[in-house]
C-alpha positions as CSV (number, residue, x, y, z in Angstrom):
1,M,10.4,-111.3,-40.1
2,I,12.3,-108.3,-41.2
3,S,16.0,-108.8,-41.7
4,A,18.4,-106.8,-39.6
5,Q,20.7,-106.2,-42.6
6,P,21.2,-102.4,-43.1
7,I,19.8,-100.8,-46.2
8,V,22.6,-100.0,-48.7
9,V,22.4,-97.4,-51.5
10,D,25.0,-97.7,-54.3
11,S,27.5,-99.2,-51.7
12,V,26.9,-96.2,-49.4
13,P,25.1,-96.9,-46.1
14,A,21.7,-95.5,-46.1
15,S,22.3,-93.9,-42.7
16,R,24.5,-91.3,-44.5
17,A,21.5,-90.0,-46.4
18,L,18.6,-91.2,-44.2
19,Q,19.1,-91.5,-40.5
20,R,16.2,-90.1,-38.6
21,V,12.6,-91.1,-39.1
22,L,9.6,-89.5,-37.5
23,L,6.6,-91.9,-37.0
24,V,3.2,-90.1,-36.8
25,D,0.4,-92.3,-35.7
26,E,-2.3,-92.1,-33.0
27,S,-1.9,-95.8,-32.3
28,R,0.9,-96.4,-29.8
29,L,0.9,-100.1,-30.8
30,Q,1.3,-99.3,-34.5
31,R,4.2,-96.9,-33.7
32,R,5.9,-99.6,-31.6
33,I,5.6,-102.2,-34.4
34,L,6.9,-99.8,-37.1
35,S,9.6,-98.4,-34.8
36,A,10.9,-101.9,-34.0
37,S,11.2,-102.7,-37.7
38,L,13.0,-99.4,-38.5
39,N,15.3,-99.7,-35.5
40,R,16.4,-103.1,-36.8
41,D,17.3,-101.5,-40.1
42,G,19.5,-99.0,-38.4
43,F,17.3,-96.0,-38.3
44,E,16.9,-93.5,-35.4
45,V,13.1,-93.3,-34.8
46,L,11.2,-90.4,-33.3
47,E,7.5,-90.7,-32.5
48,A,4.5,-88.4,-32.5
49,G,0.9,-89.2,-31.6
50,S,-0.7,-86.2,-33.4
51,A,-0.1,-83.9,-36.4
52,Q,0.6,-80.9,-34.1
53,E,3.1,-82.9,-32.0
54,A,4.9,-83.9,-35.2
55,L,5.0,-80.3,-36.4
56,D,6.5,-79.2,-33.1
57,I,9.2,-81.9,-33.4
58,C,10.0,-80.8,-36.9
59,Q,10.3,-77.2,-36.0
60,R,12.9,-78.1,-33.3
61,D,14.8,-80.6,-35.4
62,M,13.8,-81.6,-38.9
63,P,14.1,-85.4,-39.5
64,D,15.1,-87.0,-42.7
65,L,11.8,-88.8,-43.3
66,V,8.3,-88.5,-42.0
67,L,6.1,-91.7,-42.0
68,S,2.6,-90.6,-41.2
69,D,-0.8,-92.2,-40.9
70,W,-3.4,-90.7,-43.2
71,V,-6.1,-90.4,-40.5
72,L,-5.2,-88.1,-37.6
73,S,-7.9,-86.6,-35.4
74,D,-6.4,-83.1,-35.1
75,M,-5.6,-82.6,-38.8
76,E,-6.4,-84.3,-42.1
77,G,-3.4,-85.9,-43.8
78,P,-3.1,-83.5,-46.7
79,E,-3.4,-80.5,-44.4
80,F,-0.7,-81.9,-42.1
81,C,1.5,-82.4,-45.2
82,R,0.9,-78.9,-46.4
83,N,1.7,-77.4,-43.0
84,F,4.8,-79.6,-42.8
85,R,6.1,-78.4,-46.2
86,D,5.6,-74.8,-45.0
87,L,8.2,-75.3,-42.2
88,P,11.7,-74.0,-42.8
89,S,14.2,-76.8,-43.2
90,P,18.0,-77.0,-43.7
91,H,17.5,-80.0,-46.0
92,Y,14.8,-81.8,-47.9
93,C,12.7,-84.2,-45.8
94,Y,11.0,-87.2,-47.5
95,F,7.2,-87.6,-46.6
96,V,5.4,-91.0,-46.8
97,F,1.7,-91.6,-46.0
98,L,0.3,-94.8,-44.5
99,T,-3.2,-95.3,-45.9
100,A,-5.9,-97.9,-46.2
101,K,-6.9,-99.3,-49.6
102,S,-10.2,-97.4,-49.4
103,E,-8.3,-94.1,-49.3
104,K,-6.1,-94.8,-52.2
105,D,-7.9,-92.4,-54.5
106,S,-7.1,-89.6,-52.1
107,V,-3.4,-90.2,-52.4
108,V,-3.3,-88.0,-55.5
109,K,-4.4,-85.1,-53.4
110,A,-1.7,-85.8,-50.8
111,L,1.0,-86.0,-53.5
112,E,-0.2,-82.6,-54.7
113,Q,0.2,-81.2,-51.2
114,G,3.9,-82.3,-51.0
115,A,3.9,-86.0,-50.1
116,D,6.5,-88.1,-51.8
117,D,5.2,-91.6,-51.5
118,F,2.6,-93.8,-49.7
119,L,2.3,-97.3,-48.2
120,L,-0.9,-99.3,-48.0
121,K,-2.0,-100.6,-44.6
122,P,-1.4,-103.1,-43.2
123,V,2.3,-102.4,-43.9
124,D,4.2,-105.2,-45.5
125,A,7.7,-105.5,-44.1
126,H,9.4,-106.1,-47.4
127,E,7.5,-103.2,-49.1
128,L,8.5,-100.9,-46.2
129,R,12.1,-101.8,-46.6
130,A,11.9,-101.2,-50.4
131,R,10.2,-97.8,-49.9
132,M,12.8,-96.8,-47.4
133,S,15.6,-97.9,-49.8
134,A,14.0,-95.8,-52.5
135,A,13.7,-92.8,-50.2
136,A,17.4,-93.2,-49.2
137,R,18.5,-93.2,-52.8
138,I,16.4,-90.1,-53.6
139,L,17.7,-88.2,-50.5
140,K,21.2,-89.2,-51.3
141,M,20.9,-87.8,-54.8
142,Q,19.1,-84.7,-53.6
143,R,21.8,-83.9,-51.0
144,E,24.5,-84.6,-53.6
145,I,22.8,-82.1,-55.9
146,T,22.5,-79.6,-53.0
147,D,26.2,-80.0,-52.2
148,T,27.1,-79.5,-55.8
149,L,24.9,-76.4,-56.1
150,S,26.5,-75.1,-52.9
151,E,30.0,-75.6,-54.4
152,L,28.9,-74.0,-57.7
153,Q,27.5,-71.0,-55.7
154,T,30.9,-70.7,-54.0
155,V,32.7,-70.9,-57.3
156,H,30.3,-68.4,-58.8
157,E,30.9,-65.9,-55.9
158,L,34.6,-66.2,-56.4
159,V,34.4,-65.7,-60.1
160,N,32.0,-62.8,-59.6
161,K,34.5,-61.3,-57.2
162,D,37.3,-61.6,-59.7
163,L,35.1,-60.2,-62.5
164,L,34.2,-57.2,-60.4
165,A,37.9,-56.7,-59.8
166,A,38.5,-57.0,-63.5
167,K,35.8,-54.5,-64.2
168,R,37.4,-52.0,-61.8
169,F,40.7,-52.6,-63.5
170,Q,39.3,-52.1,-67.0
171,E,37.5,-48.9,-65.9
172,S,40.8,-47.7,-64.5
173,L,42.3,-47.9,-68.0
174,V,40.2,-44.7,-68.8
175,K,41.5,-42.7,-65.9
176,E,39.9,-39.4,-67.0
177,R,36.4,-39.5,-68.6
178,V,36.5,-35.7,-69.3
179,V,39.7,-33.8,-70.2
180,E,39.6,-30.1,-71.0
181,F,42.0,-28.2,-73.1
182,P,42.3,-24.5,-74.0
183,K,40.4,-24.9,-77.2
184,G,38.5,-28.2,-76.7
185,R,37.1,-30.8,-74.5
186,V,37.3,-34.6,-74.7
187,S,34.6,-36.7,-73.1
188,M,34.6,-40.5,-73.1
189,L,32.0,-43.2,-72.7
190,L,32.7,-46.8,-71.8
191,E,29.8,-49.1,-70.9
192,S,30.3,-52.9,-71.0
193,S,27.5,-55.2,-71.7
194,G,28.8,-57.6,-69.0
195,H,31.3,-57.3,-66.1
196,V,34.1,-56.7,-68.6
197,G,34.1,-56.0,-72.3
198,G,36.2,-55.6,-75.4
199,D,35.8,-51.8,-76.0
200,L,38.5,-49.2,-75.1
201,V,38.7,-45.5,-75.6
202,G,41.4,-43.1,-74.6
203,H,43.6,-40.1,-75.3
204,Y,47.3,-39.2,-75.0
205,R,49.1,-35.8,-75.4
206,I,51.5,-35.4,-78.2
207,D,52.8,-31.9,-77.6
208,R,51.4,-28.5,-76.4
209,D,48.8,-28.2,-79.2
210,R,48.2,-31.8,-80.3
211,I,46.5,-34.9,-78.8
212,G,45.9,-38.4,-79.9
213,L,42.5,-40.1,-79.6
214,F,41.7,-43.8,-80.0
215,A,38.5,-45.9,-80.0
216,I,39.0,-49.7,-80.1
217,D,36.5,-52.6,-80.3
218,V,38.0,-56.1,-79.8
219,S,36.1,-59.0,-81.3
220,G,34.0,-61.1,-78.9
221,H,33.1,-60.4,-75.3
222,G,34.2,-61.2,-71.9
223,I,37.5,-61.8,-70.2
224,S,39.6,-62.7,-73.2
225,S,38.5,-59.5,-75.0
226,A,39.1,-57.5,-71.9
227,L,42.6,-58.8,-71.6
228,M,43.3,-57.7,-75.2
229,T,42.1,-54.2,-74.4
230,A,44.5,-54.1,-71.4
231,R,47.3,-55.0,-73.8
232,L,46.3,-52.4,-76.3
233,A,46.0,-49.7,-73.6
234,G,49.7,-50.3,-72.9
235,Y,50.6,-49.7,-76.5
236,L,48.8,-46.4,-76.5
237,S,49.6,-45.3,-72.9
238,A,49.0,-41.7,-71.9
239,T,51.2,-42.0,-68.8
240,S,54.2,-44.0,-70.1
241,R,55.0,-42.0,-73.2
242,E,58.1,-44.0,-73.9
243,Q,55.9,-47.1,-74.2
244,N,53.4,-45.5,-76.5
245,I,54.1,-46.8,-80.0
246,A,52.3,-43.7,-81.6
247,L,55.0,-41.4,-80.1
248,I,58.6,-40.9,-81.2
249,P,61.2,-38.7,-79.6
250,A,61.3,-35.2,-81.2
251,N,64.4,-33.3,-82.1
252,G,65.7,-31.8,-79.0
253,E,63.1,-32.7,-76.3
254,G,59.6,-33.9,-76.1
255,Y,57.7,-36.2,-78.5
256,D,56.3,-36.1,-82.0
257,A,53.7,-38.5,-83.4
258,L,53.8,-41.1,-86.2
259,P,51.0,-40.6,-88.8
260,P,47.9,-42.4,-87.6
261,H,47.9,-44.9,-90.5
262,Q,51.4,-46.0,-89.7
263,V,50.4,-46.6,-86.1
264,V,47.5,-48.8,-87.1
265,E,49.8,-50.7,-89.5
266,Q,52.3,-51.2,-86.7
267,L,49.6,-52.5,-84.4
268,N,48.5,-54.9,-87.2
269,S,52.0,-56.3,-87.4
270,L,52.3,-56.6,-83.6
271,F,49.0,-58.4,-83.4
272,L,49.8,-60.9,-86.1
273,D,53.5,-61.5,-85.3
274,E,53.7,-61.3,-81.5
275,I,50.3,-62.0,-80.0
276,E,48.8,-65.5,-80.4
277,T,45.1,-64.9,-80.4
278,E,42.0,-65.5,-82.5
279,H,40.8,-62.0,-81.7
280,Y,41.0,-59.0,-84.0
281,F,39.8,-55.4,-83.4
282,T,38.4,-52.4,-85.1
283,M,39.8,-49.0,-84.5
284,V,39.8,-45.3,-85.1
285,L,43.0,-43.4,-84.3
286,A,43.0,-39.6,-84.6
287,E,45.6,-36.9,-84.3
288,V,44.0,-33.6,-83.3
289,D,45.5,-30.2,-83.6
290,L,43.7,-28.2,-81.0
291,E,45.0,-24.9,-82.3
292,S,43.9,-25.2,-85.9
293,G,41.1,-27.8,-85.6
294,K,42.7,-30.1,-88.1
295,V,42.2,-33.8,-87.5
296,R,44.1,-36.7,-89.2
297,L,42.4,-40.0,-88.8
298,A,42.9,-43.7,-89.7
299,Q,39.9,-46.0,-89.7
300,A,40.3,-49.8,-89.4
301,G,36.9,-51.4,-89.7
302,H,35.4,-49.2,-87.0
303,P,32.1,-47.4,-87.5
304,H,32.6,-44.1,-89.4
305,P,33.6,-41.1,-87.4
306,L,30.9,-38.4,-87.3
307,V,31.2,-34.7,-87.3
308,Q,28.3,-32.7,-86.0
309,R,28.7,-29.1,-87.1
310,S,27.7,-26.1,-85.1
311,C,24.6,-25.8,-87.3
312,G,23.5,-29.3,-86.4
313,A,24.4,-31.0,-89.7
314,I,25.9,-34.5,-89.3
315,E,28.7,-35.7,-91.6
316,K,30.1,-39.2,-92.0
317,H,33.8,-39.6,-92.7
318,G,36.1,-42.4,-93.6
319,A,36.1,-45.3,-96.0
320,G,35.9,-48.2,-93.5
321,G,39.2,-50.2,-93.9
322,L,40.1,-53.6,-92.7
323,P,40.0,-54.6,-89.0
324,V,43.4,-54.9,-87.3
325,G,44.8,-58.4,-86.9
326,L,43.3,-60.2,-89.9
327,V,45.5,-59.5,-92.9
328,P,49.3,-59.5,-92.8
329,G,50.8,-56.4,-94.4
330,A,47.5,-54.6,-94.7
331,D,47.6,-51.0,-95.7
332,Y,45.5,-48.4,-94.0
333,A,44.4,-45.1,-95.5
334,E,44.4,-41.8,-93.7
335,F,42.0,-38.9,-94.2
336,E,41.7,-35.4,-92.8
337,L,38.9,-33.1,-91.6
338,T,38.7,-29.7,-90.0
339,L,36.6,-28.7,-87.0
340,G,35.4,-25.1,-86.6
341,P,34.2,-23.4,-83.4
342,G,31.2,-25.3,-82.1
343,D,31.8,-28.4,-84.2
344,R,32.3,-31.8,-82.6
345,L,33.8,-35.1,-83.6
346,I,31.9,-38.2,-82.4
347,V,33.4,-41.7,-82.6
348,L,31.2,-44.6,-81.4
349,S,31.5,-48.3,-81.3
350,D,29.0,-50.5,-83.2
351,G,27.0,-51.2,-80.0
352,P,24.7,-48.2,-80.6
353,I,23.7,-48.8,-84.2
354,E,23.3,-52.6,-83.6
355,C,21.1,-52.0,-80.5
356,P,17.7,-53.7,-81.0
357,D,14.3,-52.4,-79.9
358,A,11.5,-54.5,-78.5
359,E,10.7,-55.9,-81.9
360,G,14.3,-56.6,-82.9
361,N,14.8,-53.6,-85.2
362,M,18.3,-52.1,-84.9
363,L,18.8,-48.4,-84.3
364,D,21.0,-48.2,-87.5
365,D,22.5,-45.1,-89.0
366,D,19.2,-43.2,-89.4
367,G,18.2,-43.8,-85.8
368,L,21.6,-42.7,-84.6
369,N,21.5,-39.5,-86.6
370,L,18.1,-38.7,-85.2
371,L,19.3,-39.4,-81.6
372,L,22.4,-37.1,-82.1
373,T,20.1,-34.4,-83.5
374,E,18.0,-34.6,-80.4
375,L,21.1,-34.1,-78.3
376,A,22.6,-31.3,-80.3
377,Q,22.4,-28.8,-77.5
378,D,23.9,-31.1,-74.8
379,Q,27.6,-31.0,-74.2
380,G,30.3,-33.1,-72.6
381,E,29.2,-35.6,-70.0
382,D,25.6,-34.5,-70.3
383,F,25.7,-35.4,-74.0
384,L,27.1,-38.9,-73.4
385,E,24.8,-39.6,-70.4
386,G,21.8,-38.5,-72.4
387,F,23.0,-40.6,-75.4
388,L,23.2,-43.7,-73.2
389,W,19.9,-43.0,-71.6
390,R,18.1,-42.6,-74.9
391,L,19.8,-45.8,-76.2
392,Q,18.5,-47.7,-73.2
393,E,15.1,-46.2,-73.8
394,F,15.2,-47.4,-77.4
395,A,16.1,-50.9,-76.2
396,G,12.9,-50.9,-74.1
397,G,14.7,-51.1,-70.8
398,R,16.4,-54.5,-71.7
399,P,20.1,-54.8,-71.5
400,I,22.0,-53.6,-74.5
401,P,23.6,-56.7,-76.0
402,D,26.9,-55.2,-76.9
403,D,29.4,-52.8,-75.3
404,V,28.8,-49.1,-75.9
405,S,31.8,-46.8,-76.1
406,G,32.5,-43.5,-77.6
407,I,34.6,-40.3,-77.7
408,L,33.2,-36.8,-78.0
409,L,35.7,-34.1,-79.0
410,E,34.2,-30.6,-78.8
411,F,36.2,-27.9,-80.6
412,H,35.8,-24.3,-79.2
413,D,37.5,-21.8,-77.0
414,L,36.3,-22.8,-73.5
415,R,36.9,-19.3,-72.3
416,N,34.0,-18.1,-74.4
417,A,31.9,-21.3,-74.4
418,P,28.8,-21.7,-72.3
419,S,29.2,-23.8,-69.2
420,R,27.8,-27.3,-69.3
């Protein structure tokens, strides 16, 4: 005789994971015998005399477990199981076949159609209890996994929401992507490889004829790098001039600028002395005289600034230098170049030259020069959008693994320049 003691799974009553059992058997007597045994073990039992009746019950209210005879007149066992598995369900339902010994070889087919277990007929009471206990354990673990996945999905959605907000904030650090001046145009590109990135580009006005340009690439990726770019954006603010460490009050009124190399050295000291972080960053800082075309630059480990002359020739400038935030007291060199009408200065992060194609070959400097040559006639935003499109094409449509950022300074008199 079957004991009335409830099934227990890891000290948790089985009823929490397995409450409702659907018996499917054409024999009313067999259903009554099994139902009585299951009722004594604390299960709520539903009955169906055919496969179709069972499917109708499951469509209305899915049970926790189906215990079905293999032989049903309206549908073969495997077909019934397959149709049952096709039904929508809010939770996983365990499926057990009752089968005679002569049908044991066919059980493999049933398992392939979605059955979880089987019992040989005539059903042994102790084996039934053991199978139900195993089913309860599996359902309990499965529902715990489902609950955990649901919680993780909720957390993921919250994190994703925060990351999207962070992305919008980081994009707001570059308030104007295109800025036009009487004798030049500055266009900026900032494309993160993830929600947020460690690249930053920007500009600030010094006086009537001069502007400052900066391109920064913080080591690493993700949130911590993005936080550093926000901090650095404050040090080189275009809107809070008194906060911008590159600017100093001029005699009388207005502002003057520190030499670019001194600004980089000051940032190096700030980074090492005041900011506790394992990050460092590369940088190009430029002071541009829009009247004369003279540009003073400091390079700190960033890819070399490029000048594309009006004739199409491409020049590489700078000597490299140390990244910022690695060596206390590091000295940074400064160099100058001059832009003529139709010339342009291009400063890019290392994302483009390190972009791999389908075979893992990087674009490198030669590929970059070829790409810039192909875009020689494009201007402003058209140039940067075309550059990004060709880079994605080179990558074979796969995501570019690193952030891509850049500044394009075109030097000419806009009053006589062709429209974009």
